[in-house]
Backbone as ProteinMPNN parsed JSONL, in Angstrom:
{"seq_chain_A": "MARRSPSSHAVALDVASQSFVSLTVRGIESLDPPVPTSHLRALLVLERSGPLNLGRLAEGLHLSLSATSRTCDRLVESRLIVRDTAPHSRRELVLTLAPAGRRILHQLHLARQAAFDEVLQQMAPGDVEKLLEGLQSFTAAAGTHLGEAVLDA", "coords_chain_A": {"N_chain_A": [[-7.509, 4.021, -26.31], [-5.297, 1.325, -25.416], [-6.175, -1.752, -23.936], [-4.926, -3.189, -21.201], [-3.241, -6.314, -20.754], [-4.562, -8.915, -18.601], [-3.077, -9.948, -15.487], [-1.293, -12.627, -14.48], [-2.23, -13.573, -12.096], [-4.811, -12.429, -12.095], [-5.872, -13.875, -14.126], [-5.753, -16.551, -13.211], [-7.42, -16.424, -10.943], [-9.759, -15.799, -12.214], [-10.285, -18.272, -13.462], [-10.627, -19.854, -11.226], [-12.633, -18.686, -10.043], [-14.769, -19.555, -11.678], [-15.481, -21.998, -10.53], [-16.766, -21.318, -8.198], [-18.811, -20.035, -9.272], [-20.143, -22.22, -10.43], [-20.871, -23.823, -8.512], [-22.62, -22.02, -7.139], [-24.544, -21.939, -8.893], [-25.469, -24.482, -8.866], [-26.703, -24.343, -6.425], [-28.704, -22.237, -6.973], [-30.192, -23.852, -8.784], [-31.134, -25.808, -7.196], [-33.333, -24.837, -5.775], [-36.567, -24.749, -4.414], [-39.731, -23.432, -4.401], [-38.644, -22.98, -8.004], [-36.532, -19.99, -8.638], [-36.217, -17.166, -10.536], [-33.15, -15.91, -11.744], [-32.9, -13.071, -11.764], [-34.857, -12.278, -9.964], [-33.73, -13.37, -7.577], [-31.445, -11.771, -7.374], [-32.701, -9.351, -6.537], [-33.889, -10.107, -4.213], [-31.426, -10.778, -2.681], [-30.193, -8.342, -2.432], [-31.972, -6.926, -0.921], [-31.868, -8.501, 1.404], [-29.207, -7.881, 2.244], [-29.354, -4.992, 2.456], [-31.711, -4.443, 3.889], [-35.052, -2.97, 4.328], [-36.177, -1.218, 1.399], [-36.639, 1.774, -0.738], [-38.204, 1.769, -3.888], [-36.509, 3.118, -5.704], [-33.902, 3.112, -4.362], [-33.639, 0.399, -4.294], [-33.492, -0.027, -7.219], [-31.076, 1.252, -7.789], [-29.293, -0.555, -6.412], [-29.451, -2.704, -7.858], [-28.771, -1.946, -10.335], [-30.534, -1.279, -12.189], [-32.927, 0.01, -14.18], [-35.867, 2.263, -13.079], [-38.371, 1.229, -14.088], [-37.884, -1.375, -14.936], [-37.106, -2.383, -12.419], [-39.489, -1.939, -10.975], [-41.212, -3.845, -12.308], [-39.893, -6.148, -11.758], [-40.296, -6.132, -9.027], [-43.224, -6.228, -8.964], [-43.698, -8.867, -9.678], [-42.285, -10.395, -7.673], [-43.801, -9.617, -5.592], [-46.33, -10.765, -6.201], [-45.58, -13.234, -6.189], [-45.181, -13.587, -3.548], [-42.732, -13.204, -2.299], [-41.467, -10.766, -1.488], [-42.607, -7.946, 0.373], [-44.614, -5.105, -0.316], [-44.944, -2.217, 1.128], [-46.354, 0.849, 2.8], [-44.266, 3.536, 3.617], [-42.949, 4.044, 6.93], [-42.547, 6.79, 7.576], [-43.662, 8.338, 5.683], [-46.496, 8.479, 3.731], [-46.595, 8.589, 1.009], [-44.581, 7.195, 0.0], [-43.211, 4.17, -0.825], [-42.208, 0.938, 0.797], [-39.933, -1.49, 0.393], [-39.555, -5.059, 1.409], [-38.305, -8.103, 2.614], [-40.356, -10.943, 2.597], [-41.561, -13.499, 4.545], [-41.513, -15.948, 2.973], [-39.763, -15.083, 1.161], [-37.33, -14.908, 2.607], [-37.07, -17.471, 3.509], [-36.469, -18.724, 0.858], [-34.027, -17.566, 0.615], [-32.593, -18.59, 2.536], [-32.478, -21.297, 2.205], [-31.08, -21.287, -0.381], [-28.472, -20.251, 0.67], [-27.879, -22.338, 2.535], [-27.613, -24.513, 0.559], [-25.558, -23.836, -1.246], [-23.397, -23.587, 0.869], [-23.386, -26.359, 1.628], [-22.439, -27.428, -0.821], [-19.867, -25.904, -0.939], [-18.71, -27.082, 1.401], [-18.256, -29.622, 0.559], [-16.295, -29.403, -1.225], [-14.227, -28.301, 0.211], [-13.834, -30.357, 2.129], [-12.185, -32.013, 0.571], [-9.762, -30.824, 0.528], [-6.543, -29.994, 1.922], [-6.262, -29.025, 5.532], [-4.401, -26.743, 6.039], [-4.368, -25.619, 3.452], [-7.105, -24.814, 3.292], [-7.208, -23.052, 5.433], [-5.444, -21.041, 4.344], [-6.753, -20.349, 1.988], [-9.194, -19.18, 2.916], [-8.21, -16.858, 4.337], [-6.979, -15.53, 2.158], [-9.452, -15.155, 0.586], [-10.787, -13.392, 2.404], [-9.327, -11.109, 2.598], [-9.294, -10.359, -0.193], [-12.313, -10.054, -0.483], [-12.503, -7.682, 1.109], [-10.857, -5.841, -0.209], [-12.125, -5.782, -2.696], [-14.599, -4.842, -1.881], [-13.922, -2.299, -1.115], [-12.994, -1.487, -3.636], [-15.364, -1.421, -5.141], [-16.836, 0.211, -3.583], [-18.75, -0.388, -1.887], [-20.169, -3.053, 0.299], [-19.177, -6.383, -0.645], [-21.468, -8.351, -2.417], [-23.162, -10.944, -0.774], [-23.594, -13.385, -2.445]], "CA_chain_A": [[-6.717, 3.548, -25.395], [-5.187, 0.052, -25.375], [-6.515, -2.336, -22.878], [-3.663, -3.946, -20.803], [-3.517, -7.591, -20.426], [-4.843, -9.223, -17.269], [-2.135, -10.438, -14.949], [-1.44, -14.169, -14.447], [-3.089, -13.738, -10.98], [-6.097, -12.35, -12.466], [-6.363, -15.291, -15.094], [-5.986, -17.625, -12.342], [-8.565, -15.928, -10.324], [-11.064, -15.877, -13.166], [-10.522, -19.851, -13.63], [-11.054, -20.372, -9.865], [-14.125, -18.133, -9.644], [-15.765, -20.535, -12.299], [-15.753, -23.194, -9.631], [-17.61, -20.639, -7.318], [-19.961, -19.664, -10.015], [-20.729, -23.464, -10.862], [-21.36, -24.244, -7.165], [-23.679, -21.117, -6.853], [-25.489, -22.189, -9.877], [-26.038, -25.662, -8.34], [-27.465, -24.031, -5.387], [-29.94, -21.783, -7.52], [-30.932, -24.705, -9.511], [-31.842, -26.753, -6.218], [-34.294, -24.027, -4.903], [-37.882, -25.257, -4.618], [-39.993, -23.464, -5.972], [-37.458, -22.307, -8.683], [-36.604, -18.526, -8.691], [-35.244, -16.896, -11.545], [-31.913, -15.215, -11.088], [-33.161, -11.583, -11.772], [-35.444, -12.094, -8.58], [-32.721, -13.734, -6.479], [-30.78, -10.604, -7.088], [-33.404, -8.451, -5.93], [-33.727, -10.458, -2.889], [-30.239, -10.6, -1.983], [-30.069, -6.81, -2.218], [-33.112, -6.572, 0.22], [-31.379, -9.175, 2.569], [-28.123, -7.109, 2.625], [-29.603, -3.714, 2.586], [-32.84, -4.231, 4.736], [-36.099, -2.214, 3.545], [-35.728, -0.093, 0.593], [-37.756, 2.168, -1.66], [-37.894, 1.328, -5.408], [-35.237, 4.085, -6.322], [-32.696, 2.553, -3.777], [-33.496, -1.122, -4.888], [-32.99, 0.006, -8.547], [-29.688, 1.594, -7.608], [-28.618, -1.755, -5.814], [-29.586, -3.81, -8.867], [-28.255, -1.262, -11.245], [-31.558, -1.389, -13.392], [-33.975, 1.198, -14.302], [-37.083, 2.074, -12.135], [-39.454, 0.715, -14.54], [-37.45, -2.863, -14.804], [-37.075, -2.855, -11.085], [-40.863, -2.085, -10.613], [-41.838, -5.032, -12.86], [-39.532, -7.25, -10.992], [-41.09, -6.248, -7.695], [-44.633, -6.641, -9.144], [-43.6, -10.372, -9.66], [-41.917, -10.786, -6.409], [-44.939, -9.365, -4.559], [-47.153, -11.644, -6.671], [-45.042, -14.578, -5.778], [-45.306, -13.369, -2.101], [-41.339, -13.242, -1.694], [-41.496, -9.408, -0.873], [-43.793, -7.133, 0.718], [-44.547, -3.695, -0.57], [-45.907, -1.357, 2.167], [-46.335, 2.208, 3.133], [-43.113, 3.811, 4.533], [-43.687, 4.681, 8.192], [-42.147, 8.325, 7.869], [-44.318, 9.108, 4.535], [-47.579, 7.941, 3.151], [-46.593, 8.578, -0.349], [-43.449, 6.283, -0.338], [-43.353, 2.738, -0.671], [-41.092, 0.372, 1.276], [-39.815, -3.147, -0.202], [-38.881, -5.756, 2.483], [-38.252, -9.518, 2.344], [-41.454, -11.525, 3.041], [-40.987, -14.675, 5.042], [-41.225, -16.901, 1.876], [-38.248, -14.821, 0.479], [-36.323, -15.102, 3.589], [-36.882, -18.946, 3.408], [-35.611, -19.025, -0.208], [-32.451, -17.214, 0.588], [-31.879, -19.596, 3.545], [-32.269, -22.488, 1.275], [-30.019, -20.992, -1.21], [-27.412, -20.297, 1.421], [-27.455, -23.745, 2.823], [-27.208, -25.315, -0.566], [-24.233, -23.296, -1.394], [-22.453, -23.926, 1.854], [-23.163, -27.694, 1.75], [-21.515, -27.567, -2.004], [-18.548, -25.442, -0.567], [-18.252, -27.86, 2.451], [-17.805, -30.781, -0.245], [-14.913, -29.201, -1.819], [-13.204, -28.065, 1.282], [-13.157, -31.571, 2.76], [-11.238, -32.385, -0.268], [-8.561, -30.002, 0.66], [-5.578, -30.06, 3.233], [-6.581, -28.065, 6.395], [-3.547, -25.61, 5.752], [-4.951, -25.055, 2.319], [-8.214, -24.293, 3.601], [-6.919, -21.821, 6.125], [-4.806, -20.039, 3.441], [-7.762, -19.773, 1.08], [-10.057, -18.337, 3.643], [-7.339, -15.764, 4.539], [-7.065, -14.972, 0.87], [-10.671, -14.561, 0.415], [-11.039, -12.409, 3.555], [-8.5, -10.184, 1.93], [-9.952, -10.216, -1.524], [-13.389, -9.295, -0.152], [-12.159, -6.415, 1.655], [-10.376, -5.093, -1.405], [-13.231, -5.795, -3.615], [-15.673, -3.998, -1.241], [-13.269, -1.091, -1.349], [-12.97, -1.095, -5.092], [-16.825, -1.305, -5.515], [-17.549, 1.326, -2.928], [-19.869, -1.145, -0.994], [-19.821, -4.376, 0.64], [-19.54, -7.254, -1.599], [-22.775, -8.964, -2.138], [-23.017, -12.201, -0.475], [-24.588, -13.984, -3.366]], "C_chain_A": [[-6.424, 2.075, -25.399], [-5.453, -0.533, -24.113], [-5.214, -3.231, -22.502], [-4.161, -5.348, -20.398], [-3.577, -7.935, -19.106], [-3.437, -9.926, -16.853], [-2.358, -11.911, -14.716], [-2.237, -14.424, -13.236], [-4.535, -13.65, -11.289], [-6.789, -13.397, -13.276], [-6.587, -16.288, -14.199], [-7.194, -17.61, -11.433], [-9.781, -16.142, -11.104], [-11.266, -17.396, -13.252], [-11.11, -20.176, -12.463], [-12.526, -19.767, -9.594], [-15.131, -19.078, -10.574], [-16.218, -21.571, -11.535], [-16.873, -22.531, -8.48], [-18.83, -20.492, -8.079], [-20.824, -21.15, -10.16], [-21.524, -23.995, -9.388], [-22.54, -23.395, -6.818], [-24.933, -21.399, -7.739], [-26.285, -23.546, -9.573], [-27.049, -25.303, -7.486], [-28.911, -23.254, -5.825], [-30.758, -22.785, -8.134], [-31.706, -25.842, -8.319], [-33.084, -25.989, -5.498], [-35.623, -24.57, -5.503], [-38.816, -24.344, -3.884], [-38.726, -22.856, -6.525], [-37.68, -20.701, -8.767], [-35.679, -18.07, -9.738], [-34.168, -15.797, -10.938], [-32.048, -13.717, -11.074], [-33.95, -11.459, -10.462], [-34.601, -12.416, -7.391], [-31.811, -12.396, -6.279], [-31.284, -9.504, -6.449], [-33.606, -8.864, -4.28], [-32.704, -10.615, -2.12], [-29.822, -9.25, -1.802], [-31.009, -6.487, -1.076], [-32.515, -7.241, 1.468], [-30.084, -8.291, 2.958], [-28.384, -5.791, 3.009], [-30.79, -3.487, 3.63], [-33.875, -3.502, 3.623], [-35.719, -1.103, 2.737], [-36.781, 0.469, -0.124], [-37.168, 1.689, -2.968], [-36.781, 1.903, -5.951], [-34.14, 3.38, -5.736], [-32.455, 1.129, -4.245], [-33.016, -1.055, -6.365], [-31.491, 0.251, -8.563], [-29.066, 0.277, -7.315], [-28.501, -2.725, -6.947], [-28.927, -3.144, -10.089], [-29.076, -1.579, -12.649], [-32.28, -0.078, -13.281], [-35.059, 1.125, -13.423], [-37.964, 1.193, -12.852], [-38.93, -1.053, -14.549], [-37.507, -3.211, -13.278], [-38.588, -2.959, -10.574], [-41.592, -3.359, -11.16], [-41.393, -6.314, -12.122], [-40.073, -7.361, -9.59], [-42.606, -6.583, -7.876], [-44.552, -8.154, -8.864], [-43.209, -10.97, -8.407], [-43.055, -10.671, -5.396], [-46.098, -10.495, -5.027], [-46.819, -13.09, -6.145], [-44.843, -14.671, -4.051], [-43.729, -13.654, -1.392], [-41.197, -11.742, -1.08], [-42.725, -8.867, -0.545], [-43.627, -5.703, 0.316], [-45.513, -3.032, 0.48], [-45.562, 0.082, 2.221], [-45.161, 2.57, 3.988], [-43.758, 4.625, 5.658], [-43.484, 6.199, 8.222], [-42.976, 9.097, 6.475], [-45.4, 8.095, 3.848], [-47.477, 7.664, 1.659], [-45.308, 7.631, -0.94], [-43.662, 5.04, 0.088], [-41.997, 2.062, -0.336], [-41.05, -1.019, 0.823], [-39.404, -3.628, 1.041], [-39.254, -7.19, 2.157], [-39.562, -10.005, 3.186], [-40.909, -12.886, 3.839], [-40.656, -15.814, 4.101], [-39.906, -16.488, 1.247], [-37.069, -14.983, 1.466], [-35.867, -16.654, 3.602], [-36.262, -19.413, 2.07], [-34.327, -18.699, -0.041], [-31.709, -18.18, 1.629], [-31.646, -20.77, 2.839], [-31.196, -22.311, 0.265], [-28.49, -21.022, -0.44], [-26.896, -21.582, 1.859], [-27.072, -24.748, 1.622], [-25.775, -24.857, -1.021], [-23.23, -23.644, -0.422], [-22.287, -25.294, 1.774], [-22.156, -27.895, 0.34], [-20.013, -26.999, -1.78], [-17.884, -26.536, 0.412], [-17.612, -29.214, 1.6], [-16.591, -30.652, -0.909], [-13.93, -28.874, -0.955], [-12.857, -29.164, 1.83], [-12.331, -32.277, 1.887], [-9.772, -31.967, -0.136], [-7.71, -30.238, 1.871], [-6.162, -28.865, 4.006], [-5.615, -26.741, 6.208], [-4.027, -24.901, 4.768], [-6.096, -24.212, 2.512], [-8.005, -22.994, 4.377], [-6.347, -20.684, 5.163], [-6.185, -19.476, 2.432], [-8.596, -18.98, 1.549], [-9.378, -16.849, 4.077], [-7.258, -14.906, 3.359], [-8.287, -14.385, 0.518], [-11.268, -13.486, 1.287], [-10.536, -11.095, 2.809], [-9.032, -9.56, 0.547], [-11.256, -9.515, -1.301], [-13.435, -8.033, 0.075], [-11.792, -5.401, 0.513], [-11.537, -4.955, -2.3], [-14.358, -4.7, -3.085], [-15.224, -2.436, -1.341], [-13.386, -0.585, -2.581], [-14.362, -0.794, -5.581], [-17.555, -0.24, -4.877], [-18.785, 0.805, -2.102], [-19.334, -2.587, -0.645], [-20.153, -5.3, -0.403], [-20.682, -7.987, -1.219], [-22.45, -10.453, -1.868], [-24.017, -13.072, -1.177], [-24.053, -15.268, -3.758]], "O_chain_A": [[-7.467, 1.421, -25.383], [-5.026, 0.064, -23.125], [-4.581, -3.869, -23.343], [-5.236, -5.552, -19.834], [-2.779, -7.4, -18.336], [-2.722, -10.419, -17.725], [-3.492, -12.387, -14.751], [-2.94, -15.435, -13.234], [-5.368, -14.479, -10.923], [-7.967, -13.735, -13.166], [-7.613, -16.955, -14.337], [-7.868, -18.613, -11.2], [-10.77, -16.662, -10.587], [-12.418, -17.806, -13.113], [-12.161, -20.811, -12.544], [-13.407, -20.379, -8.99], [-16.263, -19.301, -10.144], [-17.305, -22.085, -11.803], [-17.734, -23.252, -7.974], [-19.89, -20.82, -7.547], [-22.046, -21.168, -10.008], [-22.653, -24.486, -9.359], [-23.471, -23.941, -6.225], [-26.091, -21.152, -7.402], [-27.452, -23.735, -9.915], [-28.179, -25.772, -7.621], [-29.988, -23.491, -5.278], [-31.981, -22.665, -8.063], [-32.674, -26.55, -8.599], [-33.758, -26.606, -4.673], [-35.818, -24.799, -6.696], [-38.744, -24.433, -2.659], [-37.874, -22.325, -5.813], [-38.792, -20.201, -8.933], [-34.53, -18.502, -9.841], [-34.315, -15.061, -9.962], [-31.274, -13.101, -10.341], [-33.683, -10.451, -9.808], [-34.736, -11.813, -6.327], [-31.498, -12.014, -5.151], [-30.549, -8.718, -5.85], [-33.493, -8.08, -3.339], [-32.872, -10.619, -0.9], [-29.006, -9.054, -0.902], [-30.607, -5.645, -0.272], [-32.615, -6.646, 2.541], [-30.008, -8.014, 4.155], [-27.679, -5.337, 3.911], [-30.846, -2.4, 4.205], [-33.659, -3.437, 2.413], [-35.065, -0.157, 3.177], [-37.83, -0.168, -0.222], [-36.011, 1.313, -3.153], [-36.058, 1.222, -6.678], [-33.311, 2.965, -6.546], [-31.34, 0.696, -4.538], [-32.222, -1.905, -6.77], [-30.736, -0.438, -9.25], [-28.177, -0.021, -8.113], [-27.547, -3.501, -7.003], [-28.503, -3.943, -10.924], [-28.636, -1.947, -13.738], [-32.161, 0.73, -12.36], [-35.312, 0.024, -12.934], [-38.387, 0.264, -12.165], [-39.726, -1.893, -14.13], [-37.951, -4.309, -12.943], [-38.933, -3.9, -9.86], [-42.499, -3.87, -10.503], [-42.116, -7.28, -11.877], [-40.281, -8.441, -9.037], [-43.191, -7.184, -6.975], [-45.216, -8.669, -7.965], [-43.754, -12.014, -8.05], [-43.229, -11.496, -4.5], [-46.726, -11.061, -4.132], [-47.65, -13.915, -5.765], [-44.432, -15.663, -3.449], [-43.542, -14.162, -0.286], [-40.693, -11.735, 0.044], [-43.782, -9.225, -1.065], [-42.577, -5.118, 0.583], [-46.7, -3.336, 0.596], [-44.52, 0.483, 1.703], [-45.02, 1.967, 5.051], [-44.643, 5.478, 5.589], [-44.27, 6.858, 8.902], [-42.88, 10.312, 6.3], [-45.048, 6.976, 3.476], [-48.086, 6.751, 1.102], [-45.128, 7.412, -2.137], [-44.193, 4.758, 1.162], [-40.929, 2.359, -0.872], [-42.074, -1.701, 0.861], [-38.907, -2.828, 1.834], [-40.285, -7.489, 1.554], [-39.799, -9.532, 4.298], [-39.742, -13.223, 3.637], [-39.702, -16.562, 4.318], [-39.069, -17.304, 0.861], [-35.926, -15.179, 1.051], [-34.704, -17.05, 3.677], [-35.565, -20.427, 2.092], [-33.452, -19.439, -0.49], [-30.517, -18.48, 1.577], [-30.515, -21.252, 2.897], [-30.413, -23.245, 0.094], [-27.537, -21.674, -0.866], [-25.738, -21.945, 1.654], [-26.285, -25.678, 1.794], [-24.898, -25.716, -1.113], [-22.146, -24.019, -0.869], [-21.119, -25.678, 1.828], [-21.112, -28.53, 0.495], [-19.058, -27.534, -2.343], [-16.704, -26.859, 0.277], [-16.578, -29.755, 1.99], [-15.878, -31.622, -1.167], [-12.765, -29.117, -1.267], [-11.67, -29.272, 2.137], [-11.697, -33.21, 2.379], [-8.806, -32.591, -0.573], [-8.273, -30.711, 2.859], [-6.522, -27.848, 3.413], [-6.195, -25.656, 6.246], [-4.193, -23.69, 4.915], [-6.167, -23.08, 2.035], [-8.561, -21.956, 4.018], [-6.773, -19.531, 5.23], [-6.458, -18.288, 2.262], [-8.925, -18.015, 0.859], [-10.067, -15.83, 4.116], [-7.432, -13.691, 3.456], [-8.308, -13.208, 0.158], [-12.177, -12.765, 0.877], [-11.295, -10.18, 2.491], [-9.131, -8.349, 0.35], [-11.409, -8.426, -1.855], [-14.18, -7.256, -0.521], [-12.359, -4.319, 0.364], [-11.846, -3.805, -2.61], [-14.876, -3.859, -3.82], [-16.007, -1.52, -1.593], [-13.798, 0.559, -2.774], [-14.499, 0.089, -6.428], [-18.603, 0.23, -5.32], [-19.685, 1.555, -1.723], [-18.357, -3.146, -1.144], [-21.195, -5.177, -1.046], [-20.962, -8.271, -0.054], [-21.657, -11.103, -2.549], [-25.071, -13.444, -0.662], [-24.683, -15.99, -4.531]]}, "name": "protein", "num_of_chains": 1, "seq": "MARRSPSSHAVALDVASQSFVSLTVRGIESLDPPVPTSHLRALLVLERSGPLNLGRLAEGLHLSLSATSRTCDRLVESRLIVRDTAPHSRRELVLTLAPAGRRILHQLHLARQAAFDEVLQQMAPGDVEKLLEGLQSFTAAAGTHLGEAVLDA"}
């Protein structure tokens, strides 16, 4: 089956999204201590979803159980997450953000927001409002398309 060409809107959004990615990368690079992107993804899923068992985190990351387990081992060693016994079952482990993990995510969100503010201040107020309206609509549609809330990463 032949792939259809992307619409001009999709192409324009792809170009615009490169700016968002660049600003996000700048935020990631500003983290102290540095945190690998794979670890940030796990922290962001836990931030969005709350405490999860290994299987649910693996689903959220779209990774195998073994890859997720290795990532969690490193996050526990770094004291960014806590691995604890589930309250409803002593056989099940639950993963939660540790205070240091919350601090890293807070630092990331602040860095990204500061970078976004720099760009927004260069825009006309009416354009900012149009952008935000469009992004809200896009986020709602993307969440429906993906079957979940769009990850705030």
